[in-house]
C-alpha positions, -999 to 999 in steps of 0.1 A, spaced: -3 -1 0 14 34 -13 9 68 5 -17 74 -21 -37 39 -16 -34 48 23 -54 81 20 -78 63 -1 -86 38 22 -87 59 51 -112 82 38 -132 51 38 -131 50 75 -141 88 77 -104 99 85 -92 131 78 -54 138 81 -38 174 80 -9 181 63 12 177 99 -4 146 106 10 131 70 43 145 79 44 129 111 34 95 96 59 97 70 86 102 92 78 78 115 79 51 87 114 62 75 128 64 112 111 30 119 126 14 90 161 31 96 161 19 133 150 -17 122 179 -20 105 201 -25 139 175 -31 162 150 -54 155 114 -38 161 93 -54 132 94 -79 104 82 -55 80 111 -43 59 91 -19 34 73 14 36 44 2 17 39 -27 43 43 -2 69 14 17 54 -6 -12 50 1 -34 83 10 -9 111 -6 23 101 -42 15 81 -44 -13 104 -41 8 135 -63 29 122 -92 6 116 -100 7 155 -123 37 146 -147 10 133 -156 2 171 -145 33 190 -144 70 189 -113 86 199 -120 123 199 -108 122 235 -103 104 265 -72 82 276 -58 51 263 -34 22 270 -16 4 247 -3 -28 261 26 -45 247 27 -15 223 61 -27 203 71 -1 182 42 19 187 14 -2 170 -17 10 176 -12 36 201 15 62 186 -4 60 151 -37 68 170 -19 96 189 -6 112 158 -42 110 143 -63 122 171 -42 146 192 -68 153 219 -66 114 230 -40 110 259 -19 78 252 4 57 270 25 32 255 34 1 274 59 -24 271 84 -43 287 109 -44 261 135 -15 271 149 -15 233 112 -9 220 109 21 249 140 36 236 128 37 202 95 49 209 109 78 230 131 90 204 103 88 180 82 110 201 108 135 204 115 135 166 74 141 160 69 166 188 42 150 204 28 163 235 -2 136 241 18 104 246 42 88 272 59 57 272 61 35 303 88 4 307 71 -19 328 52 -54 328 14 -54 321 3 -71 352 25 -45 374 7 -15 357 -25 -25 354 -26 -35 392 -13 2 399 -36 21 378 -70 8 384 -100 18 368 -81 46 352 -83 43 314 -114 50 286 -97 24 263 -72 -1 266 -60 -21 234 -33 -49 227 -24 -59 193 -16 -99 190 3 -97 221 -13 -129 238 -45 -151 237 -77 -134 247 -79 -146 280 -48 -135 292 -54 -99 275 -85 -100 296 -71 -105 332 -41 -82 320 -62 -53 306 -94 -51 320 -83 -40 357 -69 -8 340 -103 4 326 -128 26 339 -162 12 345 -179 17 310 -143 18 295 -135 -3 265 -110 -31 258 -104 -28 219 -90 -62 208 -72 -69 173 -70 -101 162 -67 -120 132 -91 -148 139 -111 -149 170 -132 -181 173 -112 -203 194 -98 -178 218 -131 -163 222 -146 -197 232 -120 -202 262 -121 -164 273 -162 -160 278 -161 -173 314 -133 -151 321 -152 -120 307 -181 -131 333 -158 -129 361 -140 -95 352 -177 -80 349 -176 -72 313 -193 -82 280 -187 -80 240 -204 -46 229 -193 -51 191 -175 -70 166 -162 -63 133 -144 -88 108 -129 -79 77 -99 -82 51 -73 -58 47 -68 -40 14 -42 -57 -12 -47 -91 2 -33 -82 35 -51 -110 53 -81 -111 82 -85 -88 109 -112 -90 135 -118 -61 159 -141 -64 191 -150 -40 217 -156 -52 253 -169 -30 278 -161 -34 312 -197 -30 337 -183 -33 370 -151 -26 387 -126 -52 389 -119 -74 420 -85 -66 430 -72 -101 432 -69 -94 395 -46 -94 376 -28 -124 390 13 -127 380 17 -136 348 28 -170 355 -5 -177 372 -23 -163 344 -7 -182 318 -7 -216 336 -47 -213 342 -77 -195 339 -95 -177 365 -128 -194 377 
């Protein structure tokens, strides 16, 4: 997907980019690819793939959420997807980029400084430690293909305000969803909406799901990651 194709596709998402936003995305792509030559950040090696599988893919979240304002936490953000893209395109959104890989946090800090962004911060921490310390704080929490859904629910739901939304980004969700239904019930959340579609240019299948938090989360969650991974809550 070249830049012209990208602009055509995001227009279908009702997203309008200013010249500043376009310049920031361009600089982000160039910096990511240059940095990736010496530090492994992404398997993607071309600008066309960055525009499709990082930029466009991140922005498809507008199908299930309104980002005009509020606070968003991106857990396991990696090189900033989707959180940093959302911070660029929605300057009134306050974004926290969370990752336990310090090399990726270093990249993000340099990128944020280059792009002169004021609405985004980075946090170097394990997800369970951060969400345990920031309970009921965020309007949105998202994670892109970081772990299976039942694990992400326990890590992420505690950080959401009541009536906040966990925005799930996956390729295919059916099998993971079946395993996660009981976890949703225990964590006082339910599916609000779901969208399944194909990315342009044969970019693959994407499933987006918005899960709404209905009540506060019991303070015993999240457990340690080893316990979360080993056994579902019941």
